N, C-alpha and C positions, 0 to 999 in steps of 0.2 A: 497582437498577442506578444507578451513579453517572453522572449526566448533566452533570457539571461540564466543559463544553467552553469553548474560547476564545471570548470575547465576539464576535469578528468573524464567527463562524459562525452565531450564534443567530438573526439576522434571516432567514437563508436556510433554517434547519432547524427553527425552532420549530413550523411547521405540520406537519412530518413527525412530530415528537415527540407531537403531539396526536391522531394518527390511531389508530383502533382496533387495527390490526395491530401498531403499535409498543407499545401498552399490553400486548398479549398477549406480544410479544417480551420486554419488560422483565420481566414476571412470570415467564416461562420462565427467563430468565437469572438472576434473583434466586434462584429455587428451585434451579437447577443449582449456583450458587455456594454455596448453603447446604448442599446435600446431598453434593456431590462436589468433588473438587479440580479446578479449572478454570483456564485461562490465557487471556490474561495476567491479572495481579492486577487486581482490580476497579477500582482507581483508574487503571489504564492502558488500559482498554477503548477509550477515545476518545483515546488518546495521539496518534494521527495528526493529530487536529484541534487538540490543545493545542500541539503542537510546530510546526505549520505553519499560521499564521493565514490566513484566507480571502484577504485582500488580498495576501498574499505568494506564493500558489500560482503556480508557473511550469511545473512538471512534475508529472505524476501517474503513479505506478507502481502497478499493480494486482496484488495477490497473491491467494491463495485463502484458506486457513485460517491462524490463528496456529500457531506451533510448539506441539506438545503434550507436549514433554518438560520436566522440572523446570528452572526457572531460565532458560529460553530466551526465551520470548516477552515483548516489552515494548510491544506495541501498534502497532509499526511493521512493515509487511510486509518480509519477508526479513531483518529485523534481529534481533540477539540482544544480550543484556546484556554489558557489559564483562567480560572474563575468561572468557566462555563459549566453548567450542569452536565453530568455524564449521561450520554444517550444509552438506551437499553443494551445495545450490543457491547459497548465499552464496559458497562457495569458487569456483564457476564464474563468478559475477558479478564477483568480484574479479580472477579470472584474465583475464576479457575486458577489464576496465578496464586491467589491466596491459599486455595486448597492444595495446589500442586507443590508449591515451594515454601508455604508458610510466611510469605511476605505480606505485611499489613496492607490493607486496602489503601491506595494513595489518595491524597486530596486533589491533585491535579490530573486532568485527563489529557494534558499535552504530552504526546509521545515523542517529543523532540529528543528526550534523553535516550530513547531506543535508537533513533536514527543516528545519533552521534556515536553510537557503538557499532554501527555497521548493519542496521536493520533497514532495508529499503521498504518503505511503507507506500506501496504503489496501488492506487485505484485503477481499475480498468478504464474508467472514464474520468478525466481530470477536471471537468467543470460541470456546473449544473445551474439551471435557472432557479431562483428563489421559490421555494415551496412547490416545486414541480420535479419530483424524483424521476430520473431517467430522461429528462428533457434534452440532454446533450449526448445521449447514446446513439450509436449508429451514424455518427457524423464523421468518423475517422479516428476518434480517440482509441478505439479498440485495436485498430490496425497498428497504431503507434505503440501502444503498451504491449501488445503481443510481440512486436519487434524488440522491445526492451527486454522482455523475458527471454526471448531467443538469444539475444546478444549476451546477456549475463550467463546463460547456459553454455553458450559456445566459447566465450572468452575466459571464463573463470572455472575453478574447480572447488569442490567441497562446499558449495552453497546449499543451505537448507531452505527449501520452499515450503511455506505453510499455506495450504490450500483449504480454505474454510467455506463450505457451501458449494452448491452446484455450479455456479458461474466460475468460481476459482478452480474447482476440480477439473473443469474442461481445459484449463491451461496446462495440465500435466503433459499433454501431447507436444508442447513446445519445449519441454525440458529433457535433457539427456540424463536419464536416471542411472546411467552407468558411472557417472562421475559426480552426481549431485544426489542429495537426499530429499525425498518428497514425503511430507507428513500431511495426511488428509483427515478431515472430520466434518461434522455438520457446522453450520454457520452459528456464530454466537448470538444471533437474534433470538428474542424470547420464543418465537414460533418454533425454531429448531431446538433451542436449548431445553425448552419445557417438554419436548418429546424425547429427550434423552440422547440427542445427537451431538451435544457439545461438552457438557460437564464430564470430567474424568478423562479427557483425551490426553492430559499430561504433556501437551506439546511443548511447554516451556522448559520443563526438566529434561525432556527428550532432546530438545534443541541443544541445550547446554551440554548434555552428555555427548552428543554427536560432535559438537565444536571441540570439546576437550579431546575426543578421539582423533580429531584432525590436527591436534596441537594448536588450537586457536583459543583465544580468550573467550570464556562464556559471557553471555549477556546478563547484565544486572537489570532484570525485569522490574 
């Protein structure tokens, strides 16, 4: 497994990489990628960390699994590669941004532009077998990404955590709410959004307002 991550993360994660569970996880992932088609491409498994250096993290969005269709996943939660059709959850995210901030619906679903501004786009599980949602869950990824959330909470201040849906909301226990902001809502998936648990949460304008209060540059969503 490619452990080539941005230098800024290494002091905080090197201990995690040396733990027995992570060695088992790395062996599992190597075998899976050797035997099956898996996503994202191996070089992009840690893309969230390479595109958003530790010292720049201002916002954390927590997803679940990478997309499991061909050409979709690029290692950033909810994001798809340039030119790829937008999945339903991403469509609803862009619709909420449009309603909340009046920003026109974008052509590209690649959220690299967010990551470059300090948005850590972290999936709870960082890899998946093609067309098999959840196939790499409970193999150690969740232990690792929980540690990442705790590390950001412990080492930084004034980070805004956006927790969408039940799985993400469970991560609130890992975050020190006395020095960070937590915004929760339903998941942007059609099942949740169509039941009224997503649209109107105004998380994007709220995030920018909180960043400005902390004297930080707002995100250009």
